[in-house]
C-alpha positions in Angstrom: 28.6 -90.0 -151.1 25.7 -89.6 -148.7 22.4 -90.8 -149.8 19.8 -88.1 -150.7 16.1 -88.5 -150.4 13.9 -87.5 -153.3 10.2 -87.8 -153.1 7.8 -87.0 -155.8 4.1 -86.3 -155.1 1.5 -86.4 -157.9 -1.6 -84.3 -158.3 -4.6 -84.5 -160.6 -4.2 -87.3 -163.2 -1.0 -86.9 -165.2 2.1 -86.4 -163.1 5.0 -88.6 -164.0 8.2 -89.3 -162.0 11.3 -91.3 -163.0 10.6 -94.9 -161.8 12.8 -96.5 -159.1 13.0 -100.2 -159.1 10.9 -101.7 -156.3 9.8 -98.3 -155.1 8.2 -96.3 -158.0 6.4 -97.7 -161.0 4.1 -96.5 -163.8 0.4 -97.4 -163.5 -2.1 -96.4 -166.2 -5.4 -97.8 -164.8 -6.6 -99.6 -161.7 -9.9 -101.4 -161.7 -11.8 -104.3 -160.1 -14.8 -105.5 -158.2 -15.7 -105.3 -154.5 -17.7 -108.1 -153.1 -19.4 -108.8 -149.8 -17.4 -111.8 -148.4 -20.5 -113.3 -146.7 -23.2 -112.8 -149.3 -21.0 -112.8 -152.4 -23.0 -109.8 -153.6 -21.4 -106.7 -155.1 -21.1 -103.7 -152.9 -22.0 -100.3 -154.1 -20.6 -96.9 -152.9 -17.3 -98.3 -151.6 -14.7 -95.6 -151.4 -11.6 -96.6 -153.3 -8.7 -94.3 -152.4 -5.2 -94.5 -153.9 -2.4 -93.2 -151.7 1.4 -92.8 -152.1 3.7 -94.6 -149.7 3.9 -91.4 -147.6 0.1 -91.4 -147.1 -0.8 -88.7 -149.6 -4.2 -89.2 -151.2 -3.7 -89.0 -155.0 -6.8 -90.5 -156.5 -10.3 -91.5 -155.3 -13.3 -93.1 -156.9 -16.4 -95.2 -155.8 -17.9 -98.5 -156.8 -21.1 -98.6 -158.9 -24.2 -100.8 -158.5 -22.2 -103.8 -159.8 -19.4 -103.3 -157.3 -17.1 -102.2 -160.1 -14.6 -99.3 -159.9 -12.1 -97.9 -162.4 -9.6 -95.1 -162.1 -7.2 -93.9 -164.8 -4.1 -92.7 -163.1 -1.5 -92.4 -165.9 1.7 -91.8 -163.9 4.4 -93.0 -161.7 3.4 -93.7 -158.1 5.7 -94.2 -155.1 4.9 -97.3 -153.1 1.2 -96.9 -153.8 -1.5 -98.4 -151.6 -5.2 -98.7 -152.2 -7.8 -98.5 -149.4 -11.3 -99.8 -149.6 -13.8 -98.4 -147.0 -17.5 -98.2 -146.4 -19.7 -97.6 -143.4 -20.4 -100.9 -141.5 -17.6 -102.8 -143.4 -14.1 -103.4 -142.1 -11.7 -101.4 -144.2 -9.1 -103.1 -146.3 -5.7 -101.6 -147.3 -3.5 -103.3 -149.9 0.0 -102.3 -151.2 0.0 -102.4 -155.0 2.5 -104.9 -156.5 4.3 -103.8 -159.7 4.6 -107.5 -160.6 0.8 -107.6 -161.1 0.8 -105.1 -163.9 -0.3 -106.3 -167.3 1.4 -105.5 -170.6 -0.4 -102.2 -170.8 0.6 -101.2 -167.3 -2.9 -101.7 -165.9 -3.7 -103.5 -162.7 -6.8 -105.3 -161.5 -7.5 -105.5 -157.8 -10.6 -107.3 -156.7 -11.5 -107.1 -153.0 -13.7 -109.1 -150.6 -15.0 -107.0 -147.7 -16.3 -108.3 -144.4 -19.4 -106.6 -143.0 -19.3 -105.5 -139.4 -21.6 -107.7 -137.2 -25.0 -106.2 -136.5 -24.3 -105.9 -132.8 -21.1 -103.9 -133.4 -22.5 -101.5 -136.0 -22.5 -97.8 -135.4 -25.6 -95.9 -136.4 -25.3 -94.7 -140.0 -24.6 -90.9 -139.7 -22.6 -90.7 -142.8 -23.3 -88.6 -145.9 -25.7 -89.7 -148.5 -24.6 -91.5 -151.6 -25.0 -88.4 -153.8 -22.8 -86.1 -151.6 -20.3 -88.8 -151.1 -19.9 -89.4 -154.8 -19.7 -85.7 -155.6 -16.9 -85.1 -153.1 -14.7 -87.8 -154.7 -14.0 -85.4 -157.6 -12.8 -82.5 -155.4 -9.5 -83.6 -153.9 -7.7 -80.9 -151.9 -4.9 -79.3 -154.0 -6.4 -80.2 -157.3 -8.4 -77.9 -159.6 -11.8 -77.8 -161.4 -13.3 -75.4 -163.9 -16.5 -73.5 -163.5 -18.3 -72.4 -166.7 -19.4 -68.8 -166.1 -20.7 -68.4 -169.7 -20.3 -70.1 -173.0 -17.1 -68.2 -173.7 -15.4 -68.3 -170.3 -14.5 -70.7 -167.5 -12.7 -70.1 -164.2 -10.0 -72.4 -162.9 -10.4 -72.9 -159.2 -7.8 -74.4 -156.9 -9.5 -76.6 -154.3 -8.6 -75.7 -150.7 -11.6 -77.3 -149.1 -14.8 -78.8 -150.5 -18.1 -80.1 -149.4 -21.2 -81.4 -151.2 -24.5 -80.2 -149.9 -27.8 -82.0 -150.6 -30.3 -79.2 -150.7 -33.2 -81.6 -151.3 -33.5 -85.3 -152.2 -31.6 -85.8 -155.5 -30.3 -82.2 -155.6 -26.8 -81.2 -154.7 -24.5 -78.2 -154.9 -20.8 -77.9 -154.2 -19.4 -75.7 -151.5 -15.8 -75.1 -152.5 -13.6 -72.6 -150.6 -16.7 -71.3 -148.9 -18.5 -70.5 -152.2 -21.4 -72.4 -153.7 -21.2 -73.8 -157.2 -23.9 -75.2 -159.5 -22.8 -78.7 -160.5 -24.2 -78.3 -164.0 -21.4 -75.7 -164.5 -18.6 -77.7 -162.8 -16.1 -79.5 -164.9 -13.8 -82.1 -163.3 -10.8 -84.0 -164.7 -11.7 -87.3 -166.4 -9.6 -89.3 -168.8 -7.5 -86.2 -169.8 -10.5 -84.0 -170.3 -12.7 -81.8 -168.1 -16.2 -83.5 -167.9 -19.5 -82.0 -166.7 -20.1 -83.1 -163.1 -23.9 -83.2 -163.5 -23.5 -85.6 -166.5 -21.2 -87.9 -164.4 -23.8 -88.0 -161.6 -27.0 -88.0 -163.6 -28.0 -91.5 -162.4 -28.2 -90.1 -158.8 -29.9 -86.8 -159.6 -33.7 -86.2 -159.3 -34.0 -84.2 -162.5 -32.1 -84.3 -165.8 -30.0 -81.3 -164.7 -27.3 -81.8 -167.4 -29.8 -82.1 -170.2 -31.7 -79.0 -169.0 -28.6 -76.9 -168.7 -27.6 -77.2 -172.4 -24.0 -77.1 -171.3 -21.4 -79.1 -173.2 -20.3 -82.5 -172.0 -16.6 -81.6 -172.1 -15.1 -78.2 -171.6 -13.6 -76.7 -174.8 -9.8 -76.8 -174.8 -9.7 -73.1 -175.7 -11.4 -72.3 -172.3 -8.6 -74.0 -170.4 -5.7 -72.2 -168.9 -2.1 -73.2 -169.7 -0.9 -76.3 -167.9 1.0 -75.7 -164.7 3.9 -77.7 -163.2 4.5 -76.6 -159.6 5.7 -77.9 -156.3 7.7 -77.2 -153.2 11.3 -77.8 -152.0 11.4 -78.8 -148.4 13.8 -80.0 -145.7 13.1 -83.7 -145.2 14.3 -83.5 -141.6 12.2 -80.6 -140.4 9.5 -80.2 -143.1 10.5 -76.5 -143.5 10.4 -74.8 -146.9 13.8 -74.4 -148.6 14.4 -71.1 -150.4 17.0 -70.7 -153.2 16.8 -74.1 -154.9 17.2 -74.0 -158.7 14.5 -75.9 -160.7 15.0 -76.4 -164.4 12.9 -77.9 -167.1 14.2 -78.7 -170.6 13.0 -78.0 -174.1 12.1 -75.2 -173.9 14.6 -74.2 -171.2 13.0 -72.6 -168.2 14.4 -71.8 -164.8 12.9 -71.0 -161.5 14.2 -70.4 -158.0 12.2 -71.6 -155.0 10.7 -68.7 -153.0 10.5 -68.2 -149.2 7.7 -70.7 -149.1 9.8 -73.2 -151.1 7.4 -72.9 -154.0 8.1 -72.9 -157.7 5.9 -73.0 -160.8 6.0 -73.2 -164.6 3.3 -72.4 -167.1 3.3 -74.9 -170.0 1.5 -74.3 -173.3 2.7 -77.2 -175.3 2.2 -81.0 -174.9 5.3 -83.1 -174.6 7.8 -84.8 -172.2 9.4 -82.5 -169.6 12.4 -83.4 -167.4 12.6 -81.5 -164.1 16.1 -80.9 -162.5 16.4 -79.6 -159.0 19.7 -78.2 -157.8 19.7 -77.6 -154.0 20.9 -74.4 -152.6 24.2 -74.2 -150.6 24.4 -76.2 -147.5 21.9 -78.7 -148.8 22.3 -82.0 -150.6 20.3 -84.6 -152.4 20.9 -88.3 -152.3 20.0 -89.7 -155.7 20.2 -88.1 -159.1 16.9 -89.4 -160.4 15.0 -86.8 -162.3 11.2 -86.6 -162.5 9.7 -86.8 -165.9 6.3 -85.2 -166.6 4.4 -86.1 -169.7 1.8 -83.6 -170.7 -0.7 -84.9 -173.2 -2.6 -81.6 -173.6 -0.9 -78.2 -173.5 -3.8 -76.7 -171.6 -5.7 -77.6 -168.4 -3.1 -79.7 -166.7 -2.2 -79.3 -163.0 1.0 -81.2 -162.1 2.6 -81.2 -158.7 6.2 -82.4 -158.0 7.7 -81.8 -154.6 11.4 -82.1 -153.9 12.9 -83.0 -150.5 16.5 -82.1 -149.5 18.5 -82.3 -146.3 21.5 -80.3 -144.8 
């Protein structure tokens, strides 16, 4: 039997895939400290990015004034790598080792970063701390919610995003070419949607969150049903594959990938969901591993699972 390649990509915070020994493993939380290797002082505002083995950015965060970072991932990752980067420091990339997980499936990764020598430094033309931090919550392909009034919030799929510092200590988000007030933006944090202006309050000039009178977390009743979606693609060409059958269990639901290779399910109940993909005629898969998605909340989730097949 020919080998088939099956790749699962994860989006937002809660996508799960069936682990494969030595390749995929479950990781709940990654945390640690980043230290200057010359001065032994903590480094603030280091970008900490978690990638899959195929180079897809899945999670991002930034170190605080103590050089500490923490990111709850809650899912299976395929050959994950973590990258540490900051202007005028040499970047560091490390492949995560499943043998380093503790009993709670957490991992601690501390990093020493070497500063670039003064004579080799490039003038600092990077974004400010406040815009840099704001953009870490807006990963392309993920979603956020925008509170339009106390009884309604819009779910917005992020296609492109940029933070704009309109004045020192004041920032707005430009998402999909539309401006958004950060006091009304809710981004995924620890299984909930948390107010962005509260998260960033230490960097803002005014107590924007307190003045807004908006809730800290978005009410579950304002969230849309969770979505499991993805694409079926030809691993050799990258082209979408139409006609694949995708099934989830309990309750039974069935979809057929469209001309763009896309499929989607709306989920209203929390629980454990197996996804089965049956390729169309003239295509095959190599393994019979099935992705497993655990939905802790029936509303607000955004889970991506791609399938790759070959002729």
